[in-house]
C-alpha positions in Angstrom: -7.2 -32.5 2.1 -7.4 -32.0 5.8 -5.8 -28.9 7.4 -2.7 -29.9 9.3 -2.3 -29.1 13.0 0.9 -27.2 12.7 2.5 -24.9 10.1 5.7 -23.1 9.2 5.7 -19.4 10.1 8.1 -16.4 10.5 7.8 -14.4 13.7 9.6 -11.9 15.9 9.4 -11.9 19.6 10.5 -8.3 20.5 10.8 -4.8 19.1 13.8 -4.2 16.9 16.2 -6.5 15.3 15.3 -5.9 11.6 15.6 -9.0 9.3 17.8 -10.7 11.9 15.0 -10.5 14.4 12.7 -12.8 12.2 12.7 -16.4 13.3 11.4 -19.5 11.5 9.1 -21.5 13.8 6.6 -24.3 13.8 3.3 -23.2 15.4 -0.3 -24.4 15.5 -2.5 -23.5 12.6 -4.9 -20.8 13.8 -8.7 -21.4 14.0 -11.0 -18.8 12.5 -13.2 -17.0 15.0 -16.6 -15.5 14.4 -16.5 -13.4 11.2 -13.1 -14.8 10.1 -11.9 -17.1 7.4 -8.9 -19.4 7.4 -6.7 -19.1 4.4 -4.1 -21.5 3.0 -1.6 -18.9 2.1 -0.3 -18.4 -1.5 1.4 -15.0 -1.3 1.9 -12.0 1.0 3.3 -8.6 0.2 5.5 -6.6 2.6 4.8 -2.9 3.2 6.9 -0.4 5.2 4.3 -0.4 7.9 5.2 -4.0 8.6 8.8 -3.3 9.7 7.8 0.0 11.2 5.7 -1.9 13.7 8.7 -4.2 14.4 10.8 -1.1 15.1 8.3 0.0 17.7 7.1 3.1 15.8 3.5 2.2 16.6 4.1 1.1 20.2 1.8 3.8 21.5 -1.0 2.2 19.6 -0.2 -1.2 21.1 1.1 -2.7 17.8 1.7 -5.5 17.9 -0.8 -6.5 20.5 1.4 -9.3 21.8 4.7 -11.3 21.1 5.6 -13.5 19.4 4.1 -11.8 16.3 3.7 -13.1 12.8 3.9 -10.0 10.6 2.5 -8.9 7.2 -1.2 -8.0 6.6 -1.6 -8.2 2.8 -2.7 -11.8 2.0 -3.6 -13.9 -1.0 -4.8 -17.5 -0.5 -7.4 -20.1 -0.7 -10.3 -20.3 1.8 -10.1 -23.6 3.7 -12.4 -23.0 6.7 -15.1 -20.5 7.8 -15.7 -19.0 11.2 -19.2 -18.8 12.6 -21.4 -16.2 10.8 -19.5 -16.3 7.6 -21.7 -17.2 4.6 -20.3 -15.2 1.7 -17.4 -17.5 1.0 -16.9 -21.2 0.6 -13.9 -23.5 0.9 -11.8 -23.6 -2.2 -12.4 -19.9 -3.2 -9.3 -17.9 -4.1 -9.3 -14.5 -2.3 -7.2 -11.6 -1.2 -7.5 -9.9 2.2 -6.0 -7.3 4.5 -5.5 -8.2 8.2 -4.2 -5.1 9.8 -2.9 -4.7 12.4 -3.1 -8.4 13.3 -0.8 -9.6 10.5 -0.2 -13.3 10.1 0.8 -13.3 6.4 4.3 -14.9 6.8 2.9 -18.3 7.4 1.4 -21.3 5.6 -2.0 -20.5 7.0 -3.6 -17.2 8.2 -6.9 -16.0 9.6 -8.4 -12.9 8.0 -11.6 -10.9 8.6 -14.3 -11.9 6.1 -15.4 -8.3 6.0 -12.1 -7.3 4.4 -11.7 -10.3 2.1 -12.7 -10.3 -1.6 -12.7 -12.8 -4.4 -9.6 -13.1 -6.6 -10.5 -13.9 -10.2 -8.2 -16.2 -12.3 -7.0 -13.2 -14.3 -5.3 -11.8 -11.2 -2.5 -13.9 -9.9 -1.9 -14.5 -6.2 1.2 -12.4 -6.3 -0.6 -9.5 -8.0 -3.6 -9.9 -5.6 -1.4 -9.8 -2.5 0.1 -6.5 -3.6 -3.2 -4.6 -3.9 -4.8 -4.2 -0.5 -2.5 -1.7 1.2 -0.4 -0.2 -1.6 -3.2 0.2 -4.3 -5.8 0.9 -1.6 -3.6 3.7 -0.2 -3.0 5.1 -3.7 -6.7 5.2 -4.4 -7.5 7.0 -1.1 -4.6 9.4 -1.6 -6.1 10.5 -4.9 -9.6 10.8 -3.6 -8.2 12.9 -0.7 -6.9 15.5 -3.2 -10.1 15.6 -5.2 -9.6 13.0 -8.0 -12.9 11.3 -8.9 -13.4 7.8 -10.3 -16.0 6.1 -12.4 -17.2 9.5 -13.8 -18.6 10.6 -10.4 -18.2 14.0 -8.9 -14.9 14.7 -7.2 -14.9 14.5 -3.3 -15.9 17.6 -1.4 -17.5 19.2 -4.5 -14.2 20.2 -6.0 -13.6 20.2 -9.7 -10.6 17.9 -9.3 -6.9 18.7 -10.0 -5.8 19.2 -13.6 -2.1 18.9 -12.7 -1.0 16.3 -10.2 2.3 15.4 -8.7 3.1 11.9 -7.4 6.3 11.6 -5.4 8.2 8.4 -5.0 6.4 7.2 -8.1 8.3 4.0 -8.6 7.5 2.7 -5.1 4.7 0.5 -4.0 2.1 3.2 -3.5 3.4 5.6 -6.0 3.4 3.3 -9.1 -0.3 2.6 -8.5 -1.1 6.3 -7.9 0.4 7.2 -11.3 -1.8 4.6 -13.1 -4.9 5.4 -11.2 -4.6 9.1 -11.7 -4.4 8.6 -15.5 -7.2 6.1 -15.4 -9.3 8.8 -13.7 -8.6 11.2 -16.4 -6.2 13.6 -14.7 -4.9 15.9 -17.5 -1.2 16.0 -16.5 0.7 13.8 -14.0 4.2 14.7 -13.0 6.2 12.0 -11.1 9.4 11.9 -9.1 11.7 8.8 -8.9 15.3 7.8 -9.4 16.8 8.1 -12.8 17.0 4.3 -13.3 13.2 4.1 -13.0 12.3 7.1 -15.2 11.4 4.9 -18.2 9.2 2.6 -16.1 7.3 5.5 -14.5 6.7 7.1 -17.9 5.5 3.8 -19.2 2.9 3.7 -16.3 1.4 6.9 -17.7 3.4 9.9 -16.2 3.5 12.8 -18.5 6.6 14.3 -17.0 9.2 12.5 -14.8 11.7 14.2 -12.5 14.8 12.7 -11.0 14.5 13.5 -7.3 18.3 13.6 -7.0 18.7 16.6 -9.2 18.2 20.2 -8.0 15.0 20.5 -10.1 13.7 17.2 -8.8 14.4 18.1 -5.2 12.5 21.4 -5.8 9.6 19.4 -7.4 9.9 21.7 -10.5 10.5 20.2 -13.9 11.6 21.9 -17.2 8.0 22.9 -17.9 7.9 25.0 -14.7 4.5 23.5 -14.0 3.0 23.8 -10.5 0.3 21.5 -9.2 -3.2 21.6 -7.9 -2.5 18.5 -5.9 0.3 16.2 -4.7 0.0 12.5 -3.9 3.0 12.5 -1.5 4.5 9.0 -1.1 8.1 10.1 -0.3 9.9 10.9 2.9 12.2 13.8 3.8 10.5 16.5 1.7 9.9 19.6 3.8 6.5 21.3 3.8 8.1 24.5 2.5 9.1 22.7 -0.8 5.7 21.1 -1.1 3.9 24.4 -0.5 6.0 26.2 -3.1 5.1 23.5 -5.7 1.4 24.1 -5.3 -0.6 26.5 -7.5 -0.8 30.1 -6.2 -4.6 29.6 -5.9 -4.1 26.8 -3.5 -4.0 23.0 -3.5 -3.8 19.9 -1.3 -0.9 17.6 -0.4 -2.1 14.2 0.8 0.8 12.7 2.7 1.0 8.9 3.2 4.2 9.2 5.3 3.2 11.8 7.9 5.0 12.5 11.1 4.1 14.6 14.1 5.2 17.7 12.2 2.7 17.0 9.4 -0.1 16.6 11.9 0.8 20.0 13.5 1.0 21.7 10.1 -2.3 20.3 9.1 -4.0 21.5 12.3 -2.6 25.0 11.9 -3.8 25.2 8.3 -7.3 24.4 9.4 -7.2 27.1 12.0 -5.9 29.7 9.6 -8.1 28.5 6.7 -5.0 28.2 4.5 -5.6 27.6 0.8 -2.6 25.3 0.6 -3.3 22.2 2.7 -1.4 19.2 4.0 -3.6 16.2 4.7 -2.0 13.3 6.6 -3.5 10.0 5.4 -3.6 6.6 6.9 -5.3 3.8 5.0 -8.9 2.9 6.1 -9.5 -0.3 4.2 -12.9 -0.6 2.4 -14.3 -3.8 0.8 -15.9 -2.0 -2.1 -12.6 -0.3 -2.9 -10.7 -3.6 -2.8 -13.3 -5.2 -5.1 -13.0 -2.2 -7.5 -9.2 -2.5 -7.6 -9.3 -6.2 -8.2 -11.7 -5.7 -11.1 -9.5 -2.9 -12.6 -6.6 -5.3 -12.4 -8.6 -8.1 -13.9 -9.4 -5.8 -16.9 -5.6 -5.2 -17.4 -6.0 -1.5 -16.5 -3.9 -1.6 -13.4 -0.4 -3.1 -13.5 1.5 -4.4 -10.5 5.2 -3.9 -10.7 6.9 -6.6 -8.7 10.4 -5.8 -7.5 11.3 -9.2 -6.2 9.8 -12.5 -5.0 11.1 -14.7 -2.2 10.0 -18.1 -0.8 8.9 -18.2 2.8 12.3 -19.7 3.6 14.0 -16.5 2.5 11.5 -14.1 4.2 14.4 -12.3 6.0 15.8 -11.3 2.6 12.5 -9.8 1.6 12.2 -7.9 4.9 15.7 -6.5 4.5 15.0 -5.5 0.9 11.9 -3.6 2.0 13.8 -1.9 4.9 16.4 -0.8 2.4 13.8 1.6 0.9 14.8 1.4 -2.8 12.4 -1.3 -4.1 10.8 -0.7 -7.5 7.2 -1.6 -7.0 6.3 -4.4 -4.6 8.1 -7.1 -2.6 6.4 -10.5 -2.3 6.8 -13.6 -0.3 5.4 -16.6 -2.1 4.1 -19.5 0.0 3.1 -22.9 -1.2 3.5 -22.4 -5.0 1.6 -19.2 -5.7 0.2 -18.8 -9.2 
């Protein structure tokens, strides 16, 4: 079937506005440039970074590069056209991709970099596949940053790897993957924080101990066992460094922070200068094709489960956006486009 000239899309044309700032439009189908593929979209997953860009929080980094802007960078779809220089895909292939910071996911068609596009096997649905690039990719890099090793290889930086690991916000998009990947890597004891309603879910994902973050013990990151941690995969917001530092082993440890602010960057710099044994490491995802392929394969084998909070059609994308901004989703929020399977 020939690709149409126009498509339905959801865009915003200025900073701010939240879900009400999203508008349904009819726009030309984009053409893939050199090194790109054109996808007929099946599903896209929303991440907090998407609405943070809309809020203007990354304005200093020129994100988005122009208005109007079609948001969402985690894509699952079918290849329909190849840009020049692309030879590793063919039309009809099912794939997932990440297109950050250019977005484009809330539309019937989207262009994506072939270098960050990987095949999606039939065992992994479009909905599951769309959830992996940012959230699971960040979880994997968080764990590597604190010394967790995968595939039996040596831990990063020559460390022996943490025996006791804490995952905060463990029922969220990144956190629920981090718990599973930590246990898959053989971490001896994983403690996780989440709300009480999700405690059973997080335990089912592999957490050895679950803390309700609303309790005094949970807020202090200290459970009944009194256990302290060699590393923290920090996916939550609003936890001061003093609390995180106190939760680390006396001998030292690393907190990898996926939600860093300016204060975290300053703290990290001062720790480097003073050679502190307790370290805060701000982390921002640097997508890697080989990691995406590995995550897809682990999901294909049934070793990595995607928890989907809710699904919405493109016509209700504003509801999905508002749900993500609310900050209490369990797992991932997905917009399905064109009958995702």
